[in-house]
C-alpha positions in Angstrom: 123.3 -6.5 54.3 127.0 -6.6 55.0 128.7 -5.6 58.3 130.3 -2.5 56.8 128.4 0.7 56.7 127.5 2.4 53.4 130.4 4.9 52.6 128.1 7.8 52.0 126.1 7.1 55.2 129.4 6.8 57.1 130.6 10.1 55.7 127.3 11.7 56.8 127.8 10.3 60.2 131.3 11.8 60.4 129.9 15.2 59.3 127.2 15.1 62.0 129.9 14.3 64.6 131.9 17.2 63.4 134.8 15.0 62.1 135.1 17.0 59.0 138.5 15.8 57.8 137.4 12.2 58.0 134.2 13.1 56.1 136.1 14.9 53.4 138.6 12.1 53.0 135.9 9.5 52.7 134.0 11.6 50.1 137.3 12.0 48.2 137.7 8.2 48.1 134.2 7.7 46.8 134.6 10.3 44.1 138.0 8.9 43.0 136.2 5.6 42.3 133.2 7.1 40.6 133.3 10.9 40.0 130.1 11.0 38.0 126.8 9.0 38.2 126.8 6.4 35.5 123.0 6.4 34.9 121.5 9.3 33.0 119.0 10.2 35.7 119.6 8.1 38.8 117.0 8.0 41.5 119.7 8.5 44.2 122.6 10.6 42.7 125.3 9.3 45.0 128.2 11.2 43.4 126.3 14.5 43.5 125.6 13.9 47.2 129.2 13.1 47.8 130.3 16.4 46.1 127.9 18.4 48.2 128.8 16.7 51.4 132.6 17.2 50.7 132.0 20.8 50.0 130.1 21.3 53.2 132.8 19.5 55.2 135.6 21.6 53.7 133.5 24.8 54.3 132.9 23.9 58.0 136.6 23.3 58.6 137.5 26.9 57.8 134.1 28.6 58.6 134.3 31.8 60.6 131.1 33.4 61.9 131.7 37.0 60.8 128.6 38.2 62.5 129.8 37.0 65.9 133.4 38.4 65.8 134.6 41.2 68.0 132.9 44.5 67.4 136.1 46.5 67.5 136.9 47.8 64.1 140.0 49.6 62.7 138.9 52.8 64.3 138.9 51.4 67.8 142.1 49.4 67.3 144.6 51.8 65.8 143.1 55.2 65.0 143.6 58.1 67.4 140.9 60.8 67.4 143.3 63.5 68.5 146.0 62.6 65.9 146.7 64.9 63.0 146.3 63.2 59.6 149.6 62.6 57.9 148.2 62.0 54.4 145.4 63.7 52.5 141.8 62.5 52.8 140.7 60.1 50.1 139.5 62.0 47.1 141.3 65.2 47.9 144.6 64.5 46.3 145.9 63.0 43.1 148.5 61.1 45.0 145.8 59.2 46.9 142.8 58.7 44.7 139.4 58.0 46.3 138.1 54.5 46.6 135.4 53.6 44.1 133.8 50.6 42.5 137.0 49.9 40.5 139.2 50.3 43.5 137.3 48.1 45.9 134.5 48.6 48.5 134.6 51.1 51.3 135.1 49.5 54.7 132.6 51.7 56.5 131.8 49.2 59.3 135.4 48.6 60.2 136.1 52.3 60.3 133.1 52.9 62.6 131.1 54.8 60.0 127.9 52.9 60.9 125.4 55.3 59.3 127.3 55.2 56.0 127.4 51.4 56.2 123.6 51.4 56.9 123.0 53.3 53.7 125.2 51.0 51.6 123.7 47.8 53.0 120.1 49.2 52.4 121.1 50.0 48.9 122.5 46.5 48.4 119.2 45.0 49.7 117.3 47.0 47.1 119.6 45.6 44.4 119.5 42.0 45.5 118.2 40.4 48.7 120.9 38.2 50.2 121.2 36.5 53.6 124.7 38.0 54.2 123.4 41.5 53.6 120.6 41.1 56.2 123.2 39.8 58.7 125.7 42.7 58.1 122.9 45.3 58.3 121.7 43.8 61.6 125.3 43.9 62.8 125.3 47.7 62.1 122.1 48.2 64.1 123.5 46.2 67.0 126.6 48.4 67.0 124.3 51.4 67.1 122.5 49.8 70.1 119.3 49.3 68.3 118.4 45.7 69.0 114.7 46.1 68.3 115.5 47.4 64.8 117.9 44.4 64.3 115.2 42.0 65.4 112.7 43.4 62.9 115.3 43.2 60.2 116.0 39.6 61.0 112.3 38.8 60.8 112.0 40.5 57.4 114.9 38.3 56.3 113.0 35.2 57.5 110.0 36.3 55.4 112.3 36.2 52.4 114.4 33.2 53.5 112.1 30.9 55.7 114.0 28.7 58.0 117.4 30.3 57.4 119.6 29.1 60.3 121.9 32.2 60.5 118.9 34.6 60.7 117.2 32.5 63.4 120.5 32.3 65.3 120.9 36.1 65.1 117.4 36.6 66.7 118.3 34.2 69.4 121.5 36.0 70.2 119.8 39.3 70.5 117.2 37.9 72.9 120.0 36.3 74.9 121.9 39.6 75.2 118.6 41.3 76.3 118.3 38.7 79.1 115.2 37.2 77.6 116.3 33.6 78.0 112.9 32.0 77.2 112.5 33.7 73.8 116.1 32.9 73.0 115.6 29.3 73.8 112.5 29.1 71.5 114.5 30.5 68.6 117.4 28.1 69.3 114.9 25.3 69.2 113.8 26.5 65.8 117.5 26.5 64.8 117.7 22.8 65.8 114.7 21.9 63.7 116.6 23.1 60.7 120.1 22.0 61.7 120.2 19.4 64.6 124.0 19.6 64.8 124.2 23.3 65.5 126.6 23.5 68.4 125.7 27.0 69.6 121.9 26.2 69.8 122.5 23.0 71.7 124.8 24.7 74.2 122.5 27.6 74.8 119.4 25.5 75.3 121.4 23.4 77.8 122.5 26.5 79.6 118.9 27.7 79.7 117.7 24.4 81.2 120.6 24.6 83.8 119.6 28.1 85.0 115.9 27.0 85.0 116.8 24.4 87.7 116.8 21.5 85.3 120.4 20.2 85.4 119.3 16.7 84.3 118.0 18.0 81.0 120.9 20.3 80.6 123.2 17.3 81.1 121.6 15.5 78.1 122.3 18.5 75.8 126.0 18.7 76.9 126.5 15.0 76.5 125.1 15.4 73.0 127.8 17.9 72.3 130.4 15.3 73.5 129.0 12.8 71.1 129.3 15.4 68.3 133.0 15.7 68.9 133.1 19.0 70.8 135.9 18.7 73.3 136.9 21.8 75.2 137.3 23.3 78.7 133.9 25.1 78.7 132.0 21.9 77.9 133.6 19.8 80.7 133.2 22.8 83.1 129.4 22.8 82.4 129.3 19.0 82.5 130.9 19.1 86.0 128.3 21.6 87.3 125.4 19.7 85.8 126.6 16.4 87.3 126.9 18.0 90.7 123.5 19.6 90.8 122.0 16.5 89.2 123.6 14.5 92.2 125.8 12.5 89.9 128.8 13.0 92.1 130.9 10.3 90.6 131.4 12.3 87.4 131.7 15.7 88.9 135.4 15.9 89.8 136.4 13.8 86.7 134.8 16.5 84.5 136.5 19.3 86.3 139.9 17.5 86.1 139.3 17.2 82.3 138.4 20.9 82.1 141.6 21.9 83.9 143.7 19.8 81.5 142.0 21.4 78.5 142.2 25.0 79.7 143.9 27.1 77.0 144.6 30.2 79.1 144.6 31.5 82.6 141.1 32.9 82.4 139.6 29.5 81.6 141.6 28.0 84.4 140.3 30.6 86.8 136.7 29.9 85.9 137.2 26.2 86.5 138.7 26.8 90.0 135.9 29.2 90.8 133.3 26.6 89.9 135.2 24.0 92.0 135.0 26.5 94.9 131.2 26.4 94.5 131.3 22.6 94.6 133.4 22.8 97.8 130.9 25.2 99.4 128.1 22.8 98.4 129.7 19.9 100.2 130.5 22.0 103.2 134.3 22.0 102.8 135.1 25.7 103.4 138.9 25.1 103.5 138.8 23.5 100.1 136.6 26.4 98.8 139.0 28.9 100.2 141.9 27.3 98.4 139.9 27.1 95.1 139.0 30.7 95.2 142.6 31.6 95.9 143.7 29.6 92.9 141.1 31.3 90.8 142.6 34.7 91.8 146.2 33.4 91.1 145.2 32.7 87.6 143.0 35.8 87.1 143.4 38.6 89.6 140.4 40.4 88.0 137.9 37.7 88.8 135.3 39.8 90.8 133.1 36.8 91.7 136.1 35.0 93.3 136.9 38.1 95.4 133.3 38.3 96.5 133.0 34.7 97.5 136.4 34.7 99.2 135.3 37.7 101.2 132.3 35.8 102.5 134.5 33.0 103.7 136.9 35.5 105.4 133.9 37.1 107.1 132.8 33.7 108.5 136.3 33.3 109.9 135.9 36.7 111.6 138.5 38.5 109.4 136.3 41.6 108.9 138.8 44.1 107.6 140.2 41.5 105.1 136.7 40.8 104.0 135.9 44.5 103.5 139.1 44.9 101.4 138.1 42.0 99.2 134.6 43.3 98.7 135.9 46.7 97.8 138.1 45.1 95.2 135.2 43.1 93.8 132.8 46.1 93.6 135.5 48.2 91.8 136.1 45.4 89.3 132.4 44.6 88.7 130.2 47.6 89.7 127.3 46.0 87.9 127.2 43.1 90.4 125.0 43.7 93.4 126.5 41.0 95.7 129.7 42.8 96.6 127.8 46.0 97.3 125.3 44.3 99.5 127.9 42.2 101.4 130.0 45.3 102.0 126.9 47.2 103.2 126.1 44.3 105.6 129.6 44.1 107.0 129.8 47.9 107.5 126.5 47.9 109.2 127.7 45.2 111.7 130.8 47.2 112.6 128.8 50.4 113.0 130.0 52.2 109.8 126.5 53.3 108.8 127.4 55.9 106.2 129.5 53.5 104.1 126.8 50.9 104.6 124.1 53.2 103.3 126.2 54.2 100.2 127.0 50.5 99.4 123.3 49.6 99.9 122.2 52.3 97.4 124.7 50.9 94.9 123.3 47.4 95.4 119.8 48.7 94.9 120.8 50.4 91.7 122.3 47.2 90.4 119.3 45.0 91.5 116.2 47.1 92.4 114.1 44.1 93.4 116.5 42.7 95.9 114.5 42.4 99.1 117.4 42.1 101.6 118.8 45.4 100.2 115.5 47.1 100.6 115.2 45.9 104.2 118.8 47.1 105.0 118.1 50.6 103.5 114.9 50.9 105.5 116.8 49.9 108.7 119.6 52.4 108.0 117.1 55.2 107.4 115.5 54.4 110.8 118.9 54.6 112.4 119.6 58.0 110.7 116.2 59.3 111.8 117.0 58.5 115.5 120.3 60.4 115.4 
């Protein structure tokens, strides 16, 4: 056995590490030497494998996940419901004939006509069952806010196409959006059984382990992504957090420095500074945390979490009015978060503003009904009101 790796094996290694251009170039070199297998029925058809691998590499280089794109269609982007039509409706004028089979398909989904799109996709499934049709029909149901129907449709698709990665990934995404992390992780594991280089599945399983207080295991998944050639701000951001909570402090700041250098926009930069603020709080350096949260707001002045955490630091310094102003900003930017409402209620209660404290506590309870501290505060405020 020579020191050089078999070319086809090396190309496959490039593909698994997401170095698609190198993989395609190596396959091209192999095919230029021998485009067809010489034997009539070779046991290992090398040229056929090279053609397939090159096709997969070229496809992955330009692949776009149509099912995961922004849900805004043409109707949401450019159409005005109150505008008067300047041209006749399709099919009502000879100058603008209606769209039919010879003129091209009707873009019902992009126009927001989801019920019409549902009929067309169901008709397509009756004619021929295809994976893409299942995916597009599920996208329609998700747009109609019917996740259970979409789940059932994906499972029907799995009965027809067992082990199909895109269908398994669709189920996992829905469970993740429904905050069912355990079920999402199980389906992502099924995805990895079929395709052990699936970036989304590896990242989501790592995230699930991190939020399950298993940063060491999450770190293994994120390092696997690094080995595969994924190199972006989000990955190094998560690596920094995992290293900190796994007590590998020597790699924490290095990862965040790399994340800052790879940030492509101000929102990503703000997220990195926000996480650095958490690291500073964890090591007890409140001055550094204050500066990090300030830098997060400089890059993204709509970062509600940074406003909330900065308010807590201001409250510790005794700047009550400034803390209240920051908390009001945070609650207006993210009314679904319970922390700004609860913190505002606590500060207002301390300075004697019971009415505002009670209103904020009710908002906190609406956002997080099981929050024990909010329930205690509401009970305490009701007792104060009863004594008045």
